[in-house]
N, C-alpha and C positions, 0 to 999 in steps of 0.2 A: 204141856212142853210144844215148844214152837217146832214146826215140820216145815222143810224146804222142798221144793219141787226140784229134780234131779238136774244138775248142770252138766250135759254132756261135755266133756273135754276132750280135744282131738290134739296131739303132741305132734309138731312138725320140726323137724331136724334138717339141718343142711351143712355140707362142706365143699368148698370152692374146687378143690382138687379130689382126684380120686386114689391118692397116694395113701397107704396105710388102711385103706378099707378092707383090704385081705385077712387083715389082722382077726384074731378071735375075740377081743374088744375093743372096737374102734370108737372114734370119736362121735358117730351116730348115734352109737349105742349108749355112751356116755351121756349125751345131751339127753336121750328117751328116759333115763334112768333118774336123771335130776329132775325130768319134769314129771315123771310119775310121783318121785317122793314128794313134790310141790304139791301136787292134785291130793295125794293121800292126806297132807297136813291140812287140806280144806274139806276133809269130807265133813265134817260139822256142820258145813254149809250147803252139803248136797252134791259137791263135785263127784262126778264117776269118771273113769278113764273108758275111753272107747277104744277097741281092740285094734283098729286100722291103723298100720304103719304108714305115715307119712314123710318118707326118706327120700332127700335128693341128695345123691353122693357124686361130686364132680359137677357142679353146678355154680355157674357166680350170681352174687347176690345183685347183681348190677342189672338183671334183667328177670322178667316174669315168666320166661319161656322154660318152665321147669315142670316136668311131668308129675311130681307128687304134688306141687305147689296148684297145679291146675285141678287135680283130682280134689284137692282139699275145699278149692274155692267152689267147685260143682256140688260136693256134699254140704258147703255152707248154703249154696242157693237152693239146694234141695231140702232145707231145714234139719239136716241131719247133726248139725254142729251147734252147740251155744258158746263155748269157749276155746278159744285157740292158745297153748303153751307153746312157748319158746325159750330157749336158753337164753339168749340175748335177742334183741330187738334185731340187729344185723344178720341174725338167721334168717328172719323173715323177709328182708330188702335192706338194701344199703344205698337205695335210692329216695329222695323226698318225693320225686313226682310219682313214682310207684306207690310209694307209702300212701299217699292221698288217694289215688286210686283204690288200694285195699280198702282204706276206712270207708270210704264210701258203700263199698260192696258189703262190709261188715255191719254197717248201721242200717243198710236197707234192708237186712235179713236178721236183724237183732241178734247180733253175733258179737262179741268182746274178745280180747286178746291180752295175754299178760306174760311178762318176762319173769324168769324164776331168779336172776341174779341182778335185775334193775329194777328197784322197787318205786312205784310212781302212782298216782290216782289222775286221770285223765278227765275226770269229773269237772276240776276245776282248772281255772287259766295258767295257774302255777305247775300244775302237772302237765298239761299240754305244752307250754313252754319248755320243760324239762324234756319231753320227748322228741320234741323238734332239734333242740340242741345235740341230744344222743344222736338223732339221724344225720344231722350235719355233719358231727364228727366222722360218722360211720361212713358217708358218702365221700368225706374228704380222705379219709383212710384207702378207700377203693380206688379213687381217681391218683391217689399219691402212687400207689401200687402199680397201677395201669401206666403211669408217667414211667416209674422205674423199668417197666417191662420193655416200653418203648425205647427208651434210651439205650439199653442193653442190646436189643435188636438192632438199632441205628449203629452203635460201636461194632457188633461183630459183623454186620454186612460191609462196613467200611474196611473191616479187615479181610474180606473175601471168604467170610463163613456162610456155611449153610443152616439156615436158622429155622429149619422145618417147612413143614406143608405138603401137598401132595407131591411125589417124586415125579421129576420130568422123565420122559421116555429116553431111555440110553443110560439112566444112572441108577444105581441103588444105593442104600443109606449103609454106611458101617462105622461105628462108633460115632455116629451123629456128624459124618461126612459123606461128601458124595464121590462115589467109586464107578468107574466106567463098566456098563453090561455090555459084553462084546457083542452080543446077538441083539441088542436093542440099539447100539450105536451103529450097526450096519443098516439098520431102517432109517434112522436118522440120516444117517451119509447119501441113501438114495434117494430121500426126499428132498434134499438139497440138489442134489445133481440131476434129478428129474426136474425139478423145477426150473434149474439153469437151462436145462436142454429144451422144454417144452414152452416155458415162459405162462404157464396156466395153472393155476392151484387148482381147478376142478380136473384138468388132465390129471396132475399129480394124484389127487384122489382115486381117480379110475386105475391108475397104474399102480399105487401101492396095493391097493385091495386086490386087483388082478394078479398081483405076486404072492397073495395068501398072506400076507403082514397082518398081525394085529395090534391093536392098542395095549398100552401098558394097563395090566390089571391093577385096581385099587383094593386097599383092605379096609374095611371100617373098623371102628373102635370095638365092634362085637365080633370083629373076626372074621366078618363076612367078606367075600372076594367080588368085587365089580368089576365087569368087562363090558365094553361098549359093543363088542364085536365086531366091527369093520371102521375104519377111518373115514371120516366125513372133513367137509369143508372147513369148519371150525378148528377142529384139530390141527389140520395142517398148516393153517394160519397161524394158530399159538406156535406149532413148533418152529416155523419160519421167521417168526418175530421174537423168539426167546435168546436172549444173547447169553444165557446159560452154556449152549453148545460152542461159545467161543471162548469158554474160559472164564466169563466173566459174571459178576454179582451186580444186579440193578437194586438202587435204593434210591426213591423218589426222583426217578429221571437221570440220575447219574450213573455212571458203569465203573466200576472198581474190579480189581483183578482178584480173581477166586482162587480159593485153596484147592479147586478141583481141576482136573486136566480137560483140555477142550476135545470136542468131537470132530471139528470141522475147522479148517483153515480160515485166515482172515480175508483172503483172498475169495474163497467161495462165500462167505458172509457178504462180503462188500457186492459182488455180482448179483446174489439173490436180494438184497437190499434194494440195489438200482432198478432190477426187475419189478419189485412190488411197488415202487414209487412211480415206475411208469405206467404199472396197470391200475393205479388209484383214480386216475383221469375221470371217468365217466361212469365208474362201476357204483352199483347199488351199495349202500352200507347203512347199517343203523343209524338212526338219528336219535341222539340222547337229549335233544330239545324238545320239550312238550309244547313248544310254542303253537305250533300247527298241528298238534296230534289230540284233537279231542276226543278221539274213539281209543286211546290208548288204554289197552288192558281189556276192551271190550268187544273187539272184531276178530272173527275167526274166518277160516276159509273150510267149503265144507269136506275136503280131502287132506288137507294138510294141517290142519289145526290154527293154533294162535297166528296171527299177523302183526308184523312190528312195524313202527313207522321206520321209513326209509329216505333218503334222499339221493338225487342223482344230479349231478352238474353238466349243464351243456352251455358253452361259452362262460358268461359272467353271472349265470342265473342258476340259483338251486330250485329243484321241482320235488315236492314232497309226495311220497305214495304211501300205500300200506300193502307190504309185502309179506308173503306166507313165512316164518320163521324157517321152515324146511327148505325153502327155496335158497333163502339167505345163506344157511349153512351148506348146504349140498349143491346148489346151482339148479337153474332150470331143467336143465338136461336130464339131470336125475331125479329129481323132485316130481316131473310129470304131473305139475299142478294144472288144473283145469281152468282155475281162475286167473292165476299170475297176479301181477301188480296193479292195484288201483290207484288212482290220483285221488290225494287226501281231501282235497276241495270238493271233489266230485261225491264221493261217497258220504262225506260229513255234511253237505247240504241236503243230499236226499234223505239222511236220518233225520235232521233238525225239522226238514219239510214235513215229514210225515207224523212227527211227534209235537208238532207246534200248537196244535190245539190244547195241549197238556198244558203248556206254559200260560197259557190264557185262563186255567182254571182259579177260582179265587183263592183258593189255599194256597197253591204255588206261588202267585202273585205277592200274597203275604209276605213269603220268605224273600221274594226278589226286592219288595222294599225294603226290608230289613236289611239287605245285602246292598242296595242302593245307600242306605244311610250310613252303612260301616265304611264305606268308599267316599262318604263325604260329598254325595250328589244330594242336592237340594229338590227332591220331587216328593211328589204327594200320591195319593192311590189314583188320582185321575190321569196324572202324568204317566204313572207305571202302565196303566191299561192302556193308554194311547202308543206308548213307546212298543207294548207286547203285542200290539196287533199286526206288526211286522217283526217277527223273531231276528231277521237278519240284521235289522237296526239296533235291536237290543243288544244282539252280542258285542255291538261295538263298545258298550259302557262299562263291560267287565273284561277283567283278564282272563287270558286264554285258559289258566288254570281254573278260574272260577267257574267258567263255561263247562271245562272237562268235569268238575265236581257236579254241577247241575244234572249233566247228561248221565253221570254214572247213579246217580239217586233216582233216574227213570229208566234208565236202560241197564238190562243184565246181560245181555249179550247180543251183539249184530252178526250174523252167520251170512257169509257171501256164498252162494251156490252158482253153479253155470248158466241157470235158467231162472232164477228168483233169488230174493233177499228177504231173510226171517229178521225181524225186529223184536227180541225177547225183552218183554217189559218188566219190572219190578212190580209186585201186588198194588203198592200205593198207586204207582202211574197209570196200571191198568184200570183201576178205579176211576181214576180222573178222565182217562181218555172215553171209558165208555158212559160216563156221566155228560161229556161233551157230545156227543154224537145227538144229531138232530133225527137222524134214520139210521139204519143198520148198515155197517160197514163190513161187505165181504171179505176183506182184507183182514178182520180183526176177529180172533178165535178168543172167547173170553175163558174157554176151558184151561187151554195152556197159557194164557196172558202172552198171545203171540200176534205180531202183524206180519203177513206175507203177502210180497208183491211179485208177480212175475215180471221180470224184466229180461233184456237181453244187452250184451255189451259192445258196443261198435266203437268205430273209430270217427273221429271229426277234427280233422286239422293235425293229423298225427296223433293224436292224443285218445286215449279211452274215455267212453263216456257212458252213462248207463241210460238206457232208453226204455221207456215202459210203452205198452200195447196202448193204443187212444183208448180203449174201450175201459181201462181202469185207472188211465193217467189223469189226476186229478191237479192241471196246471192252470195258471192263469192265461186266457187265450192271447197270443201274441201273433199277429198277421207278419209274415214273410213278406214284405213289399214286393221284391223281384219274383217271388214265385207267383204272387197274385198278379202283379202286371203281365207275366209271361201267358199264363193260362188266359188272363182276359183278353190279351192279344191273339192267341191262337184261335179263340172261338171268332173272334172279328175277321180275321184273315179267312178261316173256313168259310163263314157267312157272305165273304165277298165271292170266294170261289164258286160257290153255289148259286149266288144272284148272278154271276156274269159268266158262270160258267169257262172258269179260267183253270187251267193247271198250275202246279205249284212252280213252274219252271216260269211260265207267262206272268203269274202274279209277282213273283221275284223281280223279274225283270221290269214290269212295273214301278213295283214299290224301290227300286234299286237295291235288293238286300241280297245278300249272299244266298243262294239257293239252297243248300244245304243246312244251313242254319235256320231257316224259314222251315224247312221239313220236319227239324227236330220239335221247333215249337208248336206246328200245327200237331204233330203226333200227341200233344197234350191232350188234345181233345177225347183221345181213347181212355182216357183215365175213368175209374168207377166214378159214378156220382155222388157216392159218400166221400170219395177222396178228393173231390172237385168242392164239395161243401165245407170239408175240414180246412182246405186251403183258404177258401173264402172268408171262413169264420176265425182263422188263425189257431185252430186248434189241431194243426197235423203234428206228427212225431217231431221230436227235436232233430234227428237226424235228415228229415225230408227237407231238401234243398233244391234250388234250380239246377245247381251244379250237378247233384247226384242224379237228377231225371234226365237231362242231357247227355251224360257220360254214360250210364246205364241203360241197358235195353231192357224196359221193364216188360213182362209178359202182357197178352191181349186181354187175358183171361181176369175178369174183375176181382174173383177169389183168390187168385194168385198173387194179383197186384196187392192187394190187402194185406197178405201174409207176408209178402217181400219187402213192401215198403214200412212194416212195423204197425200196422193198424190191428191186427190179430195177434 
């Protein structure tokens, strides 16, 4: 007698909406019963039913983000399932792209699937064609249904109807219509009136919270109430920009008269709108352009968490920054951030400079070579090596989004602290970095895969710059000629004064130079020998220049000089 090894069968069921699931015998149970009967009919081939239930009620087939499906795929990867049984193929997915992804997972873990009501064999080309045709119709049906829903929403909004979503503060839902909540409406009116009086959203945030007003509570599908506790800048901004309080409904940028009553007058709305427009001039606001945001999604502040790309306009120029999200939402005065906004170019150059040795690894250069070929550049391995020798030049060959993807493969997180910067590497990148080292790097911790650099944030020509102590700063020597010439001149004048026994006043009269300026220059001879040598060799900190030394009275103690001028 021929024997079969048991084929463990999991039954997967799905319904797009949760309507009717409360019934004693619902569609999910009907699908499971059909699956069980089918498996029993295949008992002679060794098919057995797994007791686990994989039921997704109220989830669309257009996405793989379904809890029961995720659990099923997890069990498939763990080798617990040999066969997946569904009532129809569209219960599993309605997307051809998602189906291709599922098939790869099934094949990788020696798992098959079968439809109870659609009989075909995927072992031959005709069976695969049949399956693709069925899935094409399933996807077409889903897209057709979505189109009908979109058309219905468009028609409803043009008639001024409320089509659902989170309820705005000031309104409740009754018979699928918005009705004014008197208590909440008072909060909305106060927000508009206070903003009209103060002209500041941040001040309005403080005023509304001092009054003890609370945001609207949200109820989830599970019946859980969620409250934000207090108002923040983002909430106030959304309220001031929401035309629903004017009795309007917005659809694709167009305003339509709503079927609900307005809470504020047209005059109050117009005044608030004019104030917002006037205040937008030079304000920080999130940048939706990834063009200059190479660290988007990777950078964090030590005290506020995630930082987001922002931009500020001065004159006709835009300046890119990374700003803590908390500061964007609540304002700098409320957030009390230790770091604040960092110029995007400054921190991006810093990070790229620290990880540039990884780009020179052979494993990574192979990936870059493929990317060059994909973009149509005619380069060989020798060309790649030459380009990568200066990563700043290599970046010019790629789109910013490509560079962002490269950095994401290497860097897990960049954390900005008030006195240091941490670059947390991906395991693959940490291995490449360690292999590239000629001697141990004190900044690299191979146990936690992290690069840590002590820094301080200074100002240069009105912008924030990152300054490393000279002892750990790995920069290409660059001599500041003005500073070098001034130090040389200082020692020359001091030598003349000692040889000729002249005072500063006498020497200034002889050289026909302002006495005060000569005194400032000669004072440079009191700098510590280490600082003098750094100026001669061009390895002084970035912020140390002649203007700084002449304007600020540095201490005479050499140790204090090194500390104040950024050498330690």
